[in-house]
N, C-alpha and C positions, 0 to 999 in steps of 0.2 A: 555540519556533520555529513560524512559520506558513509553510505551503507552499500553492501554488495547485493545484487539481485540474487534471490534464492534459486532462480532457474538458470540464467545465463552467466551470472557472476560479474556482470558489468557494474560499474559504480553508479550510484544514484545520489545526486546531490540534494541533501535536505538542509543545506546551510541557509536557513531563512528563519526569521523570528517566529513565524507561524509554527514551526516544528519544534520549538523549545518545550512546549507542553501539548502534545498531539497524540490522539488515539484515533486511527482510522485507516482508510485505504490509501495506498501509494501504487502508482503504475510505473513499471519499467518501460521506458520508451524505446528500448532496443528490441526486446522480445515480446512486449505487450502483457506480460503477466501482472496480475493484481496481487498485492501483498497487504496484509494487515500489520501495521506498526504501532507500537506503543512507546512514546517518549515522554519522560518526565524530567523537568529541570535540565534539559539538554542531554540526558543520558538515555540511550536505547535500552529498553527493557525486554522487548520481544519483537520478532519479525517472522511472520508465517505466511505462506502462500494461501490465497483464497481459492475455494473450490468454485466450480462453474455455477452452482446454485446460489452461492453467496454473492457472486458478481452480478447475477441476473436481477433486473428490477422486478419487484413484485407486481403482479397483475399487469404485465406488459400489454397483453392483448385482452381487451374486454369484449364481451358479447354485446351486440347491438340490440 
């Protein structure tokens, strides 16, 4: 399956068995944006750009 990046429009190849039933982040390696995709039985149900806070790991910096 090929999807287009929501930011730059480039094609992102999701043609792998892992993406037949997948819900999670996908990164565009052209512009670097992270997108949330939902695929069921090989059909794309949704694709949305993630916000900065959704991309940032929780508790990245811990106090000593």
